[in-house]
C-alpha positions in Angstrom: 8.6 -35.7 -22.2 5.6 -35.1 -24.4 2.5 -33.0 -23.5 0.4 -35.1 -20.9 -3.4 -35.4 -21.0 -5.2 -35.2 -17.5 -7.3 -33.2 -15.3 -6.2 -29.8 -13.6 -7.0 -30.0 -10.0 -7.2 -26.2 -10.0 -9.5 -25.3 -12.6 -11.1 -28.6 -13.1 -10.6 -29.0 -16.8 -9.5 -31.9 -18.8 -6.5 -30.6 -20.8 -3.4 -31.5 -22.6 -0.8 -30.1 -20.1 1.9 -28.3 -22.2 5.6 -29.0 -21.7 6.8 -25.4 -22.2 10.3 -26.0 -20.7 11.6 -29.5 -20.7 14.6 -28.3 -18.6 12.4 -27.3 -15.7 9.6 -29.9 -15.3 8.3 -28.1 -11.9 7.5 -25.0 -14.0 6.4 -26.8 -17.0 3.3 -28.7 -18.1 1.1 -25.7 -18.0 -2.6 -26.0 -17.9 -3.9 -24.1 -21.0 -6.9 -22.9 -19.1 -5.6 -21.5 -15.8 -1.9 -21.5 -16.6 -1.0 -23.5 -13.4 2.4 -25.2 -13.6 3.0 -28.8 -12.2 4.5 -27.3 -9.1 1.3 -25.4 -8.4 -0.9 -28.3 -8.9 1.4 -30.5 -6.5 1.0 -27.8 -3.9 -2.8 -27.9 -4.1 -2.8 -31.6 -4.2 -0.7 -31.6 -0.9 -3.0 -29.2 0.6 -5.9 -31.3 0.0 -4.2 -34.5 1.3 -3.2 -32.9 4.7 -6.7 -31.5 5.4 -8.7 -34.5 4.3 -10.1 -32.5 1.4 -10.9 -34.0 -2.0 -9.7 -31.0 -4.2 -10.5 -32.3 -7.7 -11.4 -28.7 -8.7 -10.1 -26.2 -6.4 -12.0 -23.3 -8.4 -15.4 -24.7 -7.3 -14.4 -26.7 -4.2 -16.7 -26.4 -1.0 -15.7 -23.4 1.0 -13.6 -24.2 4.1 -13.5 -20.7 5.9 -12.7 -22.5 9.2 -9.2 -23.1 7.9 -6.9 -20.1 8.1 -4.1 -20.0 5.4 -1.2 -17.6 5.2 0.8 -17.5 2.1 4.0 -15.4 1.4 4.3 -13.9 -2.1 1.9 -16.1 -3.9 1.8 -15.0 -7.5 0.1 -17.8 -9.5 -3.6 -17.8 -10.5 -4.5 -20.4 -7.8 -4.4 -17.6 -5.0 -7.8 -16.4 -6.3 -9.3 -19.9 -5.9 -7.7 -20.3 -2.3 -9.2 -16.9 -1.3 -12.6 -18.0 -2.2 -12.4 -21.4 -0.6 -10.5 -20.6 2.6 -9.7 -17.8 5.2 -6.8 -16.9 3.1 -4.1 -14.2 3.3 -1.6 -13.5 0.6 1.2 -11.0 1.4 4.1 -9.6 -0.4 7.3 -8.2 0.8 7.8 -4.4 0.1 10.3 -2.7 2.5 8.9 0.9 1.7 5.3 -0.3 2.7 6.4 -2.1 5.8 8.0 1.0 7.1 4.8 2.8 7.3 3.2 2.7 10.6 -0.3 2.0 9.0 0.8 -0.4 6.4 -1.9 -3.0 5.2 -1.4 -6.2 7.3 -3.3 -8.4 5.0 -1.2 -7.3 1.8 2.4 -6.8 3.3 4.6 -9.0 5.5 8.3 -9.7 6.2 8.7 -13.4 6.6 11.8 -12.6 8.9 9.7 -10.7 11.3 6.0 -11.4 10.8 3.4 -9.1 12.5 0.9 -12.0 13.1 0.1 -13.4 16.5 1.4 -16.6 17.8 -0.7 -19.8 16.7 -2.6 -17.8 14.0 -2.8 -20.0 11.0 -3.6 -23.7 10.2 -1.4 -23.6 7.1 1.6 -21.5 6.0 2.6 -21.7 2.3 6.0 -20.5 0.9 6.2 -21.5 -2.6 9.6 -20.9 -4.1 10.1 -18.0 -1.9 12.7 -19.1 0.8 15.7 -19.1 -1.6 15.1 -15.4 -1.9 14.9 -14.5 1.8 18.2 -13.0 3.4 17.5 -14.4 6.9 16.0 -17.8 6.1 16.6 -19.3 9.6 14.6 -16.3 11.1 11.9 -16.7 8.6 11.5 -20.4 9.4 11.3 -19.7 13.2 8.6 -17.0 12.4 6.7 -19.5 10.3 6.8 -21.9 13.2 5.6 -19.2 15.6 2.5 -18.2 13.8 1.3 -21.8 13.0 -1.3 -23.3 15.3 -0.3 -26.4 17.2 -0.3 -29.2 14.6 -0.5 -26.7 11.8 1.1 -27.5 8.5 3.8 -25.8 6.6 4.0 -26.3 2.9 7.4 -25.6 1.6 8.4 -25.6 -2.1 11.9 -24.5 -3.1 14.6 -25.4 -5.7 16.2 -28.1 -3.9 18.5 -31.1 -4.5 18.0 -34.1 -2.1 21.2 -35.6 -3.3 23.1 -32.6 -2.1 24.2 -33.0 1.5 24.7 -29.2 2.3 23.2 -26.1 1.1 25.3 -23.9 -1.2 25.4 -20.3 0.0 25.5 -18.0 -3.0 25.3 -14.8 -1.0 26.8 -14.3 2.4 25.0 -11.9 4.7 27.0 -9.3 6.5 24.7 -6.9 8.4 22.9 -5.0 5.6 25.5 -6.1 3.0 25.1 -8.8 0.6 28.6 -10.4 -0.3 28.3 -12.5 -3.5 30.4 -15.7 -3.2 29.1 -17.1 -6.7 28.0 -15.3 -9.7 24.6 -13.8 -9.0 21.4 -15.9 -10.2 17.9 -14.1 -10.4 14.5 -15.5 -10.8 12.0 -13.6 -12.8 14.8 -11.5 -14.0 15.3 -9.3 -10.7 14.8 -11.4 -7.6 18.1 -12.6 -6.1 18.8 -16.2 -5.1 20.7 -16.4 -1.9 21.3 -20.1 -1.7 20.8 -23.6 -3.3 19.2 -25.9 -0.8 20.4 -29.4 0.2 19.3 -31.9 2.8 20.8 -30.0 5.7 17.6 -27.7 5.3 15.4 -30.6 6.5 17.6 -30.9 9.6 17.3 -27.2 10.2 13.5 -27.2 9.9 13.5 -30.2 12.3 15.7 -28.4 14.8 13.3 -25.5 14.9 10.6 -27.8 16.1 8.8 -29.0 12.9 8.2 -32.9 12.3 9.5 -32.9 8.6 7.9 -35.0 5.8 9.8 -35.2 2.5 8.3 -37.2 -0.5 8.7 -37.6 -4.1 5.7 -38.4 -6.2 4.4 -38.7 -9.9 0.7 -37.8 -10.6 0.4 -37.8 -14.4 -3.5 -37.7 -14.2 -2.9 -34.2 -12.8 -0.1 -33.4 -15.2 2.5 -33.6 -12.5 5.7 -35.4 -13.4 7.8 -36.9 -10.7 9.0 -34.1 -8.3 9.3 -33.4 -4.5 7.6 -31.8 -1.6 8.7 -30.6 1.9 6.0 -30.4 4.6 6.6 -29.5 8.3 4.0 -30.1 11.0 3.9 -28.0 14.3 3.7 -31.4 16.2 6.1 -33.6 18.1 5.6 -36.8 15.8 3.7 -38.4 13.1 2.2 -41.6 13.9 3.1 -43.8 10.8 1.3 -47.0 12.2 -1.8 -46.5 10.2 0.0 -46.0 6.9 1.0 -49.5 7.0 -2.1 -51.1 8.3 -4.8 -49.8 6.0 -5.6 -47.2 3.4 -9.2 -45.6 3.9 -8.6 -43.3 0.9 -8.5 -44.8 -2.5 -5.7 -43.7 -4.7 -3.9 -44.9 -7.8 -0.2 -46.2 -7.4 1.7 -47.4 -4.4 3.2 -44.1 -3.1 0.0 -42.2 -3.6 -1.9 -44.9 -1.5 0.7 -44.6 1.2 0.6 -40.7 1.3 -3.2 -40.8 1.2 -3.6 -43.0 4.1 -0.9 -41.0 6.2 -2.6 -37.9 5.5 -6.2 -39.2 6.3 -4.9 -40.1 9.7 -3.1 -36.9 10.5 -6.0 -34.8 9.3 -8.5 -36.6 11.5 -6.4 -35.4 14.4 -6.1 -31.9 12.8 -9.8 -31.7 12.3 -10.7 -33.0 15.9 -8.3 -30.5 17.3 -9.7 -27.5 15.3 -13.4 -28.3 15.6 
């Protein structure tokens, strides 16, 4: 696929998105200004959808400090912009730091055993993190616990929707990792424990989330077709408004449906959190 001309919804610049790796479209189509990937821009687009925010340019969007966001191990440049626009905490996992009695609660966290109170955040983000978490079911339960009622979980992972069952690459036996397949590392050093399939969606649902899965192409934001998984700490989504009217103008059929859906969901969220 050739480079794509469009507008970056993170830095706001009109650019030629650069296809740096045709074999990995999610990590490619880099913005030459802020270096965001197409996956980063889909995450920010989804955040805007589900909170009724028109994020055409995250870097200078109006502050929404009433929205509390927790992200685990966010490493891209968008984290700086999120911290300016929201009440945003971005932590990393460091076992040595977490053993300290006085560790910094806003810099370090263990997804498998979060130190935050119940119902703390409107949004939790894990962007290509869960495949590296040893006890991922415990992590999902912790995410559910710290979300506020009707809060949103934005989940990005390497995922294959045509795969029925997740492939376990590393089996967990107490403190021991048993490799069932040749080890794979992301970034050269972070071990991949599993390759996710559709059973993950059922697991997220079983924990208590209402699950939304969609695939979308937004070439005007430099986003080739890819997927997003979103969980809500709510018993159901009322889909009726999606098929009756679309109060948010969007380009393309699927974008129109998702925008309408998110508009009605976020109205309930804002009414609840106001």
